[in-house]
C-alpha positions, 0 to 999 in steps of 0.5 A, a space after each residue: 097315627 098318620 100325619 099328612 106330611 105334603 107340606 113337609 115333603 113340598 118344602 124338602 123338594 124346595 130344599 133339595 132344588 136350591 142345594 142341587 143349584 148351589 152344588 152346580 154353582 160349587 162344582 163349576 167354580 172347583 172345575 175352574 179353580 185349575 185355571 190361571 193360577 196365580 204366579 204370586 205365593 199369597 195369591 196360591 195360598 189364597 186360591 187353595 184356601 179358597 178351593 178348600 172352602 168350596 170343597 168343604 161346601 160341596 161336601 156339606 151340600 151333599 150330605 144335606 142332599 142325602 139326608 133331605 132325599 132320605 127324608 122323603 123317602 121315609 115320607 113316603 114310606 110313612 115312617 118320616 116321624 120314627 126315630 130310626 134309632 129306638 122307633 119312637 116318635 121323633 117330636 113334631 117340633 124337632 121335625 120342624 127344626 130339622 126336617 130331615 132328622 133321623 132320630 128323636 132329640 134322646 137318641 140324637 143327644 146319645 149319638 153326639 155325646 158318643 162322637 164328643 
C-alpha cells in the first residue's frame, strides 16, 4: 500500500529549517565563547558549563538533522514507513509521534534494551 507523505515531508523540511537556524545560532555562540574569558574562577566555571551545554545542544541538533534528512530520503525512496531492522511496517502512530523513526516499536524496544 503506497501512502502519500507529502505533508510529512513538508513538516520534516520545516523541522530541518528550524534546526538549521538553531544550529547556526549555537555555532555562533560557541565561536564567541572564547572571547573575553572572565578572570574570576566562578565566572570561568560558569562559562565552561555554558560552553559544554552549547556543545551538547549543537551535537543533539546535528544528530536530529541527520535523522530528518534520512527520513526525507526514505520518503523520496518510497520506504519511509518500513522498519530498517526487520522490514515490517512502522505503525503510523509511531511515525506521527517521531516522524524520523527508523524502526518499528518492537525493534526500537529491543535496541534500547540492548543499550542498557
